[in-house]
C-alpha positions as CSV (number, residue, x, y, z in Angstrom):
1,M,0.0,-0.2,0.0
2,T,2.5,2.8,-0.7
3,N,1.5,6.1,-2.4
4,P,2.3,5.8,-6.2
5,T,2.5,9.5,-6.3
6,V,5.4,9.7,-3.2
7,T,7.6,7.2,-4.9
8,A,7.6,8.2,-8.3
9,Q,8.9,11.8,-7.4
10,T,12.3,12.8,-8.5
11,F,14.2,15.5,-6.5
12,S,16.6,17.6,-8.5
13,A,19.5,18.9,-6.9
14,Q,21.1,22.3,-8.1
15,T,24.6,22.6,-9.8
16,F,26.8,24.8,-8.7
17,S,27.0,25.2,-12.7
18,A,23.4,26.4,-12.5
19,L,23.9,29.3,-9.3
20,P,23.9,33.2,-10.5
21,P,27.9,34.1,-10.4
22,I,28.8,35.6,-7.5
23,R,29.9,39.4,-7.9
24,I,31.7,42.1,-5.9
25,E,29.7,45.4,-5.8
26,T,32.0,48.3,-7.0
27,P,31.6,51.2,-4.6
28,S,29.5,53.8,-6.8
29,A,30.7,57.5,-6.6
30,A,30.3,60.1,-4.0
31,N,26.9,61.9,-4.1
32,P,27.8,65.6,-5.5
33,L,25.9,67.5,-2.6
34,R,28.4,65.7,0.3
35,S,30.7,68.2,0.1
36,V,27.7,71.1,0.2
37,L,26.3,69.0,3.5
38,V,29.6,68.8,5.1
39,T,29.9,72.8,4.5
40,V,26.5,73.5,6.3
41,F,27.3,71.0,9.2
42,V,30.8,72.9,9.9
43,L,29.2,76.6,9.2
44,K,25.8,75.5,11.5
45,I,28.6,74.3,14.3
46,A,31.0,77.2,14.3
47,I,28.0,79.8,14.2
48,A,26.9,78.0,17.2
49,A,30.1,78.1,19.3
50,F,30.4,81.7,18.2
51,L,26.8,82.5,19.2
52,I,27.5,80.5,23.1
53,A,30.7,82.1,23.0
54,T,29.1,85.9,22.6
55,V,26.8,84.7,25.3
56,S,29.2,83.6,27.6
57,L,31.2,86.7,27.2
58,A,28.4,88.8,28.3
59,P,28.4,90.7,31.2
60,P,25.3,89.5,33.8
61,V,22.2,91.7,33.7
62,S,23.0,91.9,37.8
63,A,26.5,93.2,36.9
64,N,25.3,96.9,37.2
65,T,22.1,98.7,37.7
66,H,22.2,100.7,34.6
67,Y,21.1,98.0,32.6
68,T,17.9,96.8,34.7
69,T,17.2,100.9,34.3
70,L,17.0,100.9,30.8
71,A,15.1,97.6,31.0
72,S,11.8,99.4,33.1
73,N,11.8,102.5,30.5
């Protein structure tokens, strides 16, 4: 009582010659806008550093009463 479809099945193994060849991908050219992006980031960091330095060098408002007098007018 064997099933004729199971015994009649043929299995074919894939051979190495049937496999597609392995190719190493070459790196593509760099994006032409990459230098613009780097320049924008560097400028943003430089401007942020300048603004932080400017704020940190400013005298505090409590240093002189003249500042508060001007603010109340």
